[in-house]
Structures are given as structure tokens and as C-alpha cells.
PDB file of N, CA, C and O in Angstrom:
ATOM      1  N   MET A   1      94.152  89.983 116.777  1.00  0.00           N
ATOM      2  CA  MET A   1      93.105  90.615 116.012  1.00  0.00           C
ATOM      3  C   MET A   1      91.893  89.686 115.953  1.00  0.00           C
ATOM      4  O   MET A   1      91.987  88.545 115.501  1.00  0.00           O
ATOM      5  N   LYS A   2      90.774  90.192 116.413  1.00  0.00           N
ATOM      6  CA  LYS A   2      89.538  89.442 116.291  1.00  0.00           C
ATOM      7  C   LYS A   2      88.939  89.701 114.920  1.00  0.00           C
ATOM      8  O   LYS A   2      89.016  90.815 114.402  1.00  0.00           O
ATOM      9  N   LYS A   3      88.350  88.684 114.340  1.00  0.00           N
ATOM     10  CA  LYS A   3      87.699  88.857 113.046  1.00  0.00           C
ATOM     11  C   LYS A   3      86.504  89.788 113.216  1.00  0.00           C
ATOM     12  O   LYS A   3      85.730  89.650 114.162  1.00  0.00           O
ATOM     13  N   ASN A   4      86.360  90.738 112.292  1.00  0.00           N
ATOM     14  CA  ASN A   4      85.231  91.639 112.353  1.00  0.00           C
ATOM     15  C   ASN A   4      84.551  91.815 110.995  1.00  0.00           C
ATOM     16  O   ASN A   4      83.804  92.770 110.783  1.00  0.00           O
ATOM     17  N   MET A   5      84.821  90.879 110.074  1.00  0.00           N
ATOM     18  CA  MET A   5      84.209  90.944 108.745  1.00  0.00           C
ATOM     19  C   MET A   5      83.477  89.646 108.452  1.00  0.00           C
ATOM     20  O   MET A   5      84.025  88.554 108.602  1.00  0.00           O
ATOM     21  N   GLY A   6      82.232  89.788 108.032  1.00  0.00           N
ATOM     22  CA  GLY A   6      81.434  88.630 107.661  1.00  0.00           C
ATOM     23  C   GLY A   6      81.678  88.218 106.220  1.00  0.00           C
ATOM     24  O   GLY A   6      82.415  88.874 105.484  1.00  0.00           O
ATOM     25  N   THR A   7      81.045  87.121 105.833  1.00  0.00           N
ATOM     26  CA  THR A   7      81.226  86.567 104.491  1.00  0.00           C
ATOM     27  C   THR A   7      80.740  87.523 103.406  1.00  0.00           C
ATOM     28  O   THR A   7      81.410  87.696 102.388  1.00  0.00           O
ATOM     29  N   THR A   8      79.591  88.138 103.616  1.00  0.00           N
ATOM     30  CA  THR A   8      79.057  89.067 102.614  1.00  0.00           C
ATOM     31  C   THR A   8      79.992  90.249 102.428  1.00  0.00           C
ATOM     32  O   THR A   8      80.262  90.665 101.301  1.00  0.00           O
ATOM     33  N   ASP A   9      80.481  90.785 103.524  1.00  0.00           N
ATOM     34  CA  ASP A   9      81.409  91.915 103.477  1.00  0.00           C
ATOM     35  C   ASP A   9      82.671  91.545 102.697  1.00  0.00           C
ATOM     36  O   ASP A   9      83.149  92.328 101.877  1.00  0.00           O
ATOM     37  N   LYS A  10      83.204  90.360 102.952  1.00  0.00           N
ATOM     38  CA  LYS A  10      84.411  89.916 102.249  1.00  0.00           C
ATOM     39  C   LYS A  10      84.152  89.754 100.754  1.00  0.00           C
ATOM     40  O   LYS A  10      84.982  90.144  99.933  1.00  0.00           O
ATOM     41  N   MET A  11      83.002  89.179 100.398  1.00  0.00           N
ATOM     42  CA  MET A  11      82.684  88.967  98.984  1.00  0.00           C
ATOM     43  C   MET A  11      82.530  90.298  98.248  1.00  0.00           C
ATOM     44  O   MET A  11      82.988  90.436  97.114  1.00  0.00           O
ATOM     45  N   ILE A  12      81.892  91.270  98.883  1.00  0.00           N
ATOM     46  CA  ILE A  12      81.720  92.583  98.255  1.00  0.00           C
ATOM     47  C   ILE A  12      83.079  93.228  98.008  1.00  0.00           C
ATOM     48  O   ILE A  12      83.307  93.807  96.946  1.00  0.00           O
ATOM     49  N   ARG A  13      83.983  93.131  98.980  1.00  0.00           N
ATOM     50  CA  ARG A  13      85.317  93.706  98.821  1.00  0.00           C
ATOM     51  C   ARG A  13      86.101  93.027  97.699  1.00  0.00           C
ATOM     52  O   ARG A  13      86.800  93.693  96.935  1.00  0.00           O
ATOM     53  N   ILE A  14      85.986  91.708  97.601  1.00  0.00           N
ATOM     54  CA  ILE A  14      86.687  90.967  96.540  1.00  0.00           C
ATOM     55  C   ILE A  14      86.148  91.375  95.165  1.00  0.00           C
ATOM     56  O   ILE A  14      86.920  91.582  94.228  1.00  0.00           O
ATOM     57  N   VAL A  15      84.831  91.490  95.051  1.00  0.00           N
ATOM     58  CA  VAL A  15      84.225  91.880  93.769  1.00  0.00           C
ATOM     59  C   VAL A  15      84.680  93.291  93.377  1.00  0.00           C
ATOM     60  O   VAL A  15      85.012  93.534  92.217  1.00  0.00           O
ATOM     61  N   ILE A  16      84.697  94.211  94.334  1.00  0.00           N
ATOM     62  CA  ILE A  16      85.151  95.577  94.043  1.00  0.00           C
ATOM     63  C   ILE A  16      86.617  95.566  93.607  1.00  0.00           C
ATOM     64  O   ILE A  16      86.996  96.285  92.682  1.00  0.00           O
ATOM     65  N   ALA A  17      87.442  94.753  94.273  1.00  0.00           N
ATOM     66  CA  ALA A  17      88.858  94.660  93.910  1.00  0.00           C
ATOM     67  C   ALA A  17      89.024  94.115  92.495  1.00  0.00           C
ATOM     68  O   ALA A  17      89.873  94.592  91.742  1.00  0.00           O
ATOM     69  N   ILE A  18      88.231  93.134  92.137  1.00  0.00           N
ATOM     70  CA  ILE A  18      88.299  92.563  90.785  1.00  0.00           C
ATOM     71  C   ILE A  18      87.893  93.608  89.748  1.00  0.00           C
ATOM     72  O   ILE A  18      88.543  93.745  88.712  1.00  0.00           O
ATOM     73  N   VAL A  19      86.819  94.341  90.029  1.00  0.00           N
ATOM     74  CA  VAL A  19      86.363  95.377  89.097  1.00  0.00           C
ATOM     75  C   VAL A  19      87.435  96.450  88.923  1.00  0.00           C
ATOM     76  O   VAL A  19      87.705  96.882  87.802  1.00  0.00           O
ATOM     77  N   LEU A  20      88.045  96.880  90.023  1.00  0.00           N
ATOM     78  CA  LEU A  20      89.109  97.889  89.932  1.00  0.00           C
ATOM     79  C   LEU A  20      90.299  97.361  89.136  1.00  0.00           C
ATOM     80  O   LEU A  20      90.893  98.097  88.348  1.00  0.00           O
ATOM     81  N   GLY A  21      90.649  96.094  89.336  1.00  0.00           N
ATOM     82  CA  GLY A  21      91.734  95.482  88.566  1.00  0.00           C
ATOM     83  C   GLY A  21      91.427  95.427  87.085  1.00  0.00           C
ATOM     84  O   GLY A  21      92.293  95.700  86.254  1.00  0.00           O
ATOM     85  N   ILE A  22      90.202  95.076  86.754  1.00  0.00           N
ATOM     86  CA  ILE A  22      89.795  95.023  85.346  1.00  0.00           C
ATOM     87  C   ILE A  22      89.840  96.415  84.724  1.00  0.00           C
ATOM     88  O   ILE A  22      90.310  96.580  83.599  1.00  0.00           O
ATOM     89  N   LEU A  23      89.349  97.416  85.458  1.00  0.00           N
ATOM     90  CA  LEU A  23      89.384  98.790  84.939  1.00  0.00           C
ATOM     91  C   LEU A  23      90.813  99.250  84.687  1.00  0.00           C
ATOM     92  O   LEU A  23      91.081  99.960  83.718  1.00  0.00           O
ATOM     93  N   TYR A  24      91.729  98.844  85.560  1.00  0.00           N
ATOM     94  CA  TYR A  24      93.129  99.223  85.376  1.00  0.00           C
ATOM     95  C   TYR A  24      93.738  98.522  84.160  1.00  0.00           C
ATOM     96  O   TYR A  24      94.353  99.166  83.311  1.00  0.00           O
ATOM     97  N   TYR A  25      93.564  97.214  84.082  1.00  0.00           N
ATOM     98  CA  TYR A  25      94.222  96.455  83.020  1.00  0.00           C
ATOM     99  C   TYR A  25      93.617  96.681  81.644  1.00  0.00           C
ATOM    100  O   TYR A  25      94.277  96.422  80.637  1.00  0.00           O
ATOM    101  N   THR A  26      92.379  97.159  81.574  1.00  0.00           N
ATOM    102  CA  THR A  26      91.797  97.484  80.267  1.00  0.00           C
ATOM    103  C   THR A  26      92.119  98.908  79.852  1.00  0.00           C
ATOM    104  O   THR A  26      91.827  99.313  78.726  1.00  0.00           O
ATOM    105  N   GLY A  27      92.721  99.671  80.760  1.00  0.00           N
ATOM    106  CA  GLY A  27      93.105 101.035  80.435  1.00  0.00           C
ATOM    107  C   GLY A  27      91.986 102.048  80.610  1.00  0.00           C
ATOM    108  O   GLY A  27      92.108 103.193  80.174  1.00  0.00           O
ATOM    109  N   THR A  28      90.905 101.636  81.243  1.00  0.00           N
ATOM    110  CA  THR A  28      89.789 102.557  81.466  1.00  0.00           C
ATOM    111  C   THR A  28      90.178 103.662  82.440  1.00  0.00           C
ATOM    112  O   THR A  28      89.777 104.815  82.279  1.00  0.00           O
ATOM    113  N   ILE A  29      90.960 103.300  83.446  1.00  0.00           N
ATOM    114  CA  ILE A  29      91.477 104.308  84.374  1.00  0.00           C
ATOM    115  C   ILE A  29      92.997 104.334  84.241  1.00  0.00           C
ATOM    116  O   ILE A  29      93.638 103.291  84.109  1.00  0.00           O
ATOM    117  N   THR A  30      93.558 105.527  84.278  1.00  0.00           N
ATOM    118  CA  THR A  30      95.006 105.672  84.116  1.00  0.00           C
ATOM    119  C   THR A  30      95.530 106.719  85.086  1.00  0.00           C
ATOM    120  O   THR A  30      94.764 107.401  85.767  1.00  0.00           O
ATOM    121  N   GLY A  31      96.823 106.827  85.133  1.00  0.00           N
ATOM    122  CA  GLY A  31      97.478 107.860  85.934  1.00  0.00           C
ATOM    123  C   GLY A  31      97.354 107.627  87.426  1.00  0.00           C
ATOM    124  O   GLY A  31      97.347 106.491  87.901  1.00  0.00           O
ATOM    125  N   THR A  32      97.255 108.724  88.152  1.00  0.00           N
ATOM    126  CA  THR A  32      97.201 108.671  89.609  1.00  0.00           C
ATOM    127  C   THR A  32      95.960 107.931  90.089  1.00  0.00           C
ATOM    128  O   THR A  32      96.026 107.168  91.052  1.00  0.00           O
ATOM    129  N   LEU A  33      94.842 108.148  89.431  1.00  0.00           N
ATOM    130  CA  LEU A  33      93.610 107.460  89.803  1.00  0.00           C
ATOM    131  C   LEU A  33      93.793 105.945  89.717  1.00  0.00           C
ATOM    132  O   LEU A  33      93.299 105.211  90.573  1.00  0.00           O
ATOM    133  N   ALA A  34      94.490 105.483  88.707  1.00  0.00           N
ATOM    134  CA  ALA A  34      94.727 104.055  88.537  1.00  0.00           C
ATOM    135  C   ALA A  34      95.570 103.499  89.679  1.00  0.00           C
ATOM    136  O   ALA A  34      95.300 102.408  90.180  1.00  0.00           O
ATOM    137  N   LEU A  35      96.585 104.245  90.088  1.00  0.00           N
ATOM    138  CA  LEU A  35      97.436 103.779  91.185  1.00  0.00           C
ATOM    139  C   LEU A  35      96.677 103.753  92.511  1.00  0.00           C
ATOM    140  O   LEU A  35      96.847 102.837  93.315  1.00  0.00           O
ATOM    141  N   VAL A  36      95.851 104.751  92.727  1.00  0.00           N
ATOM    142  CA  VAL A  36      95.035 104.776  93.944  1.00  0.00           C
ATOM    143  C   VAL A  36      94.043 103.606  93.925  1.00  0.00           C
ATOM    144  O   VAL A  36      93.832 102.954  94.947  1.00  0.00           O
ATOM    145  N   ALA A  37      93.447 103.348  92.779  1.00  0.00           N
ATOM    146  CA  ALA A  37      92.492 102.244  92.658  1.00  0.00           C
ATOM    147  C   ALA A  37      93.172 100.900  92.903  1.00  0.00           C
ATOM    148  O   ALA A  37      92.598 100.031  93.559  1.00  0.00           O
ATOM    149  N   LEU A  38      94.385 100.718  92.387  1.00  0.00           N
ATOM    150  CA  LEU A  38      95.112  99.465  92.625  1.00  0.00           C
ATOM    151  C   LEU A  38      95.483  99.310  94.099  1.00  0.00           C
ATOM    152  O   LEU A  38      95.422  98.209  94.646  1.00  0.00           O
ATOM    153  N   GLY A  39      95.867 100.409  94.736  1.00  0.00           N
ATOM    154  CA  GLY A  39      96.160 100.365  96.167  1.00  0.00           C
ATOM    155  C   GLY A  39      94.933  99.994  96.970  1.00  0.00           C
ATOM    156  O   GLY A  39      95.011  99.180  97.891  1.00  0.00           O
ATOM    157  N   LEU A  40      93.808 100.579  96.632  1.00  0.00           N
ATOM    158  CA  LEU A  40      92.556 100.272  97.309  1.00  0.00           C
ATOM    159  C   LEU A  40      92.160  98.816  97.083  1.00  0.00           C
ATOM    160  O   LEU A  40      91.703  98.144  98.007  1.00  0.00           O
ATOM    161  N   ALA A  41      92.333  98.335  95.865  1.00  0.00           N
ATOM    162  CA  ALA A  41      92.022  96.941  95.559  1.00  0.00           C
ATOM    163  C   ALA A  41      92.902  96.001  96.379  1.00  0.00           C
ATOM    164  O   ALA A  41      92.422  94.988  96.888  1.00  0.00           O
ATOM    165  N   ALA A  42      94.183  96.332  96.508  1.00  0.00           N
ATOM    166  CA  ALA A  42      95.095  95.498  97.295  1.00  0.00           C
ATOM    167  C   ALA A  42      94.681  95.478  98.767  1.00  0.00           C
ATOM    168  O   ALA A  42      94.722  94.432  99.414  1.00  0.00           O
ATOM    169  N   ILE A  43      94.286  96.626  99.283  1.00  0.00           N
ATOM    170  CA  ILE A  43      93.836  96.688 100.680  1.00  0.00           C
ATOM    171  C   ILE A  43      92.561  95.878 100.859  1.00  0.00           C
ATOM    172  O   ILE A  43      92.419  95.169 101.855  1.00  0.00           O
ATOM    173  N   PHE A  44      91.633  95.970  99.914  1.00  0.00           N
ATOM    174  CA  PHE A  44      90.399  95.187 100.000  1.00  0.00           C
ATOM    175  C   PHE A  44      90.686  93.695 100.003  1.00  0.00           C
ATOM    176  O   PHE A  44      90.083  92.953 100.778  1.00  0.00           O
ATOM    177  N   VAL A  45      91.599  93.244  99.147  1.00  0.00           N
ATOM    178  CA  VAL A  45      91.935  91.822  99.097  1.00  0.00           C
ATOM    179  C   VAL A  45      92.606  91.391 100.395  1.00  0.00           C
ATOM    180  O   VAL A  45      92.273  90.343 100.948  1.00  0.00           O
ATOM    181  N   LEU A  46      93.540  92.186 100.881  1.00  0.00           N
ATOM    182  CA  LEU A  46      94.246  91.838 102.113  1.00  0.00           C
ATOM    183  C   LEU A  46      93.292  91.760 103.310  1.00  0.00           C
ATOM    184  O   LEU A  46      93.339  90.800 104.080  1.00  0.00           O
ATOM    185  N   THR A  47      92.440  92.754 103.464  1.00  0.00           N
ATOM    186  CA  THR A  47      91.513  92.735 104.596  1.00  0.00           C
ATOM    187  C   THR A  47      90.496  91.598 104.466  1.00  0.00           C
ATOM    188  O   THR A  47      90.038  91.061 105.475  1.00  0.00           O
ATOM    189  N   SER A  48      90.145  91.232 103.246  1.00  0.00           N
ATOM    190  CA  SER A  48      89.237  90.109 103.043  1.00  0.00           C
ATOM    191  C   SER A  48      89.896  88.790 103.417  1.00  0.00           C
ATOM    192  O   SER A  48      89.249  87.908 103.983  1.00  0.00           O
ATOM    193  N   LEU A  49      91.162  88.654 103.108  1.00  0.00           N
ATOM    194  CA  LEU A  49      91.863  87.410 103.420  1.00  0.00           C
ATOM    195  C   LEU A  49      92.051  87.211 104.924  1.00  0.00           C
ATOM    196  O   LEU A  49      91.986  86.083 105.413  1.00  0.00           O
ATOM    197  N   ILE A  50      92.282  88.294 105.654  1.00  0.00           N
ATOM    198  CA  ILE A  50      92.499  88.146 107.093  1.00  0.00           C
ATOM    199  C   ILE A  50      91.220  88.387 107.905  1.00  0.00           C
ATOM    200  O   ILE A  50      91.228  88.258 109.130  1.00  0.00           O
ATOM    201  N   SER A  51      90.127  88.736 107.226  1.00  0.00           N
ATOM    202  CA  SER A  51      88.814  88.960 107.855  1.00  0.00           C
ATOM    203  C   SER A  51      88.852  90.023 108.942  1.00  0.00           C
ATOM    204  O   SER A  51      88.140  89.924 109.942  1.00  0.00           O
ATOM    205  N   PHE A  52      89.671  91.025 108.747  1.00  0.00           N
ATOM    206  CA  PHE A  52      89.799  92.091 109.740  1.00  0.00           C
ATOM    207  C   PHE A  52      89.956  93.426 109.037  1.00  0.00           C
ATOM    208  O   PHE A  52      90.810  93.582 108.164  1.00  0.00           O
ATOM    209  N   CYS A  53      89.125  94.394 109.424  1.00  0.00           N
ATOM    210  CA  CYS A  53      89.216  95.745 108.878  1.00  0.00           C
ATOM    211  C   CYS A  53      89.530  96.704 110.022  1.00  0.00           C
ATOM    212  O   CYS A  53      88.698  96.885 110.911  1.00  0.00           O
ATOM    213  N   PRO A  54      90.714  97.322 110.020  1.00  0.00           N
ATOM    214  CA  PRO A  54      91.078  98.216 111.114  1.00  0.00           C
ATOM    215  C   PRO A  54      90.184  99.453 111.212  1.00  0.00           C
ATOM    216  O   PRO A  54      90.065 100.031 112.293  1.00  0.00           O
ATOM    217  N   LEU A  55      89.564  99.867 110.128  1.00  0.00           N
ATOM    218  CA  LEU A  55      88.677 101.026 110.177  1.00  0.00           C
ATOM    219  C   LEU A  55      87.367 100.719 110.899  1.00  0.00           C
ATOM    220  O   LEU A  55      86.668 101.642 111.316  1.00  0.00           O
ATOM    221  N   TYR A  56      87.026  99.452 111.052  1.00  0.00           N
ATOM    222  CA  TYR A  56      85.805  99.090 111.775  1.00  0.00           C
ATOM    223  C   TYR A  56      85.960  99.279 113.284  1.00  0.00           C
ATOM    224  O   TYR A  56      84.968  99.505 113.978  1.00  0.00           O
ATOM    225  N   LEU A  57      87.187  99.191 113.801  1.00  0.00           N
ATOM    226  CA  LEU A  57      87.407  99.265 115.257  1.00  0.00           C
ATOM    227  C   LEU A  57      86.917 100.560 115.894  1.00  0.00           C
ATOM    228  O   LEU A  57      86.155 100.494 116.859  1.00  0.00           O
ATOM    229  N   PRO A  58      87.316 101.740 115.404  1.00  0.00           N
ATOM    230  CA  PRO A  58      86.880 102.970 116.075  1.00  0.00           C
ATOM    231  C   PRO A  58      85.359 103.167 116.057  1.00  0.00           C
ATOM    232  O   PRO A  58      84.801 103.828 116.932  1.00  0.00           O
ATOM    233  N   PHE A  59      84.702 102.591 115.058  1.00  0.00           N
ATOM    234  CA  PHE A  59      83.257 102.762 114.932  1.00  0.00           C
ATOM    235  C   PHE A  59      82.472 101.610 115.561  1.00  0.00           C
ATOM    236  O   PHE A  59      81.244 101.665 115.624  1.00  0.00           O
ATOM    237  N   GLY A  60      83.159 100.580 116.021  1.00  0.00           N
ATOM    238  CA  GLY A  60      82.499  99.447 116.659  1.00  0.00           C
ATOM    239  C   GLY A  60      81.698  98.580 115.703  1.00  0.00           C
ATOM    240  O   GLY A  60      80.736  97.930 116.111  1.00  0.00           O
ATOM    241  N   ILE A  61      82.089  98.565 114.432  1.00  0.00           N
ATOM    242  CA  ILE A  61      81.372  97.775 113.439  1.00  0.00           C
ATOM    243  C   ILE A  61      81.895  96.347 113.457  1.00  0.00           C
ATOM    244  O   ILE A  61      83.102  96.116 113.523  1.00  0.00           O
ATOM    245  N   ASN A  62      80.969  95.389 113.396  1.00  0.00           N
ATOM    246  CA  ASN A  62      81.338  93.984 113.330  1.00  0.00           C
ATOM    247  C   ASN A  62      80.303  93.281 112.464  1.00  0.00           C
ATOM    248  O   ASN A  62      79.162  93.103 112.891  1.00  0.00           O
ATOM    249  N   THR A  63      80.683  92.876 111.252  1.00  0.00           N
ATOM    250  CA  THR A  63      79.751  92.203 110.350  1.00  0.00           C
ATOM    251  C   THR A  63      79.901  90.691 110.412  1.00  0.00           C
ATOM    252  O   THR A  63      79.244  89.968 109.663  1.00  0.00           O
ATOM    253  N   CYS A  64      80.762  90.214 111.299  1.00  0.00           N
ATOM    254  CA  CYS A  64      80.998  88.780 111.445  1.00  0.00           C
ATOM    255  C   CYS A  64      79.917  88.173 112.338  1.00  0.00           C
ATOM    256  O   CYS A  64      79.695  88.616 113.465  1.00  0.00           O
ATOM    257  N   LYS A  65      79.254  87.155 111.807  1.00  0.00           N
ATOM    258  CA  LYS A  65      78.240  86.461 112.597  1.00  0.00           C
ATOM    259  C   LYS A  65      78.931  85.531 113.591  1.00  0.00           C
ATOM    260  O   LYS A  65      79.900  84.854 113.248  1.00  0.00           O
ATOM    261  N   LYS A  66      78.440  85.504 114.790  1.00  0.00           N
ATOM    262  CA  LYS A  66      79.079  84.668 115.815  1.00  0.00           C
ATOM    263  C   LYS A  66      78.309  83.415 116.078  1.00  0.00           C
ATOM    264  O   LYS A  66      78.714  82.605 116.913  1.00  0.00           O
TER     265      LYS A  66
END
């Protein structure tokens, strides 16, 4: 897997994941929406850690500076 995520992209994903986590743990979002938000947050953190987003491949997106 080639890296296809830049630093800004990773930081935005981490911030969104943190916000979703806070919304869940404060009880602002509940039920199915909360579970979907936690799943999305986990995916954002995972893709940020490995610097690779599989959804970027079909569209040819690469935010990583070379």
C-alpha cells in the first residue's frame, strides 16, 4: 500500500474522530447513530495511522506530498 494521505488530511480525520468520540461519551448522540459515528471514528483513526485511504484509489486522489 502506497501512502495517499497527507498531514493535513490525517489531522482533519483525527479531529473529526475526537469530536465524534466526545459526542458519544457525553450522550449527545445515542442509539444507532452513535454506533455508526463510533465506527466512522475508528475508521478515521485507523486510516490516519496507516496514511492510506482505500476510497481514494478508485478516484485517483492523493493528498500526500512527495
